[in-house]
N, C-alpha and C positions, 0 to 999 in steps of 0.2 A: 532459936529465934531472937533471943535477947541481944545477940551480937549484930543483928541487922540494923543498920543505921538508916535514918530517914533523911540525912543531909550528907553532902559531900560524896555522893555515889559516883562511880566511874562515868555513867552516862551524863550526869550533871556536869562534871568537870570537863568532859570532852566537849560538850555543847558550849560551855562558858569560854573555853580556850578558843574555840572556833569563832565565836562572836567577837571576842576581844581582838583576835587577829584581823577580823574584817572591819575593825574600827568602832564597833558598838561598845558603849559604856553602860554599865548596869549595876544594880544592887542585888544582893542575894538574900533570899528568905526574909522579906520585909514583913515583920509581925503585925504592922498596922493594917495590912490588907487581908481580906478573907482568904483563908487557905495557905497563908504564908508562901506565895509563889516562889518557885526556885530561882527565877530570873525576872527582874523588874526593869524594864526600859522606860524610864519616865519620859524621856524626850519624845518617844513614839507612843506613849500611853498604852503600852503593850506589856503583858505578863506572859511568861512561858512556864508551863508545868512540864516536867519530865517525869513521866509515869512508868513504873515498872509494870510489865504486862501482867504478872501474877497478882501483885498487890492491889492493882486498880481494875482488874477484870476486863482486860482487852478482849473484845469479842472476836471469835474465830482465830485466835492466836494459839499456836501450840505451847507457847511459854506460859499461858494462862491456865493450864490444866490443873484441876484441883487434886490434892492428895487423896488417896483412897482411905486413909484413916481420918476419922473425925470430919468427914466430908460435910456434914450439916453445919458444924461450927464454921468451917472455912467458907462455905457458901454464904452464910449470914454475914460473916466479917467482910468479905469482899463486896457483897451487895451494899453493905453500909458504907464502905469506902467509896464505891462508885456513886452512891446517892449523895454523899458529902461533896465529892468532886463536882457533880452537876450543880449542886446548890451554891458552892463557892464560885463557880464560873458564872452563874446567873447573877449573883451579887456583884461581882466585878464588872460585868457588862452593864448592869444598872448604874454603876458608878462611872461609866464612861471608859472603861478599860477594854482593850482588845485582848482576847484570851487565845493563846496558842498552846495546844497540847502536843507533845512529842512522846511517842511510845518507844519503849526500850528496843523493840524489834525493828523500829524504823531507822535506827542508827547503828545497826550491825554493819560489818565491813561491806557486805553485799549491797546495802541500800544507802549507805552513809552519804555519799556525795550528792545524790539526787535530793535527799531529804533536807540536807543542810542548805543547799542552794534554794530550795523551796522556802525554807525558813527565812532566809535573808530577804527574799522577795515578799513574803507575807509581812514582815516587819516594815519594810519600806513602803509597801502599798497602803498600810494602815495610816500613815501620817498625812 
């Protein structure tokens, strides 16, 4: 578990490359904002979080299945992550930011095109 990185994950890199190719300019992991959002689009007052289904407790997702060992520990840890995510989103919205969450399972090869098109529309509609 120590080798699992919180930054520069494949889903993050994929979404960033897509946004850059579409002409969006952004900042990565801005520490002055609650939750250090993965992508910050200041021009659009929008932040994007790219969540792993397991680590952030995506409801009804097969990737979010808890391990059979130490299940109590994992349930508490993921519940805390989820609560922290909700609090960070609330704080950002109170500061006037639009918050978009992309789940890891939404950008698999099967769903990728539809979700990324939706993302660009969400960003442009916010401005």
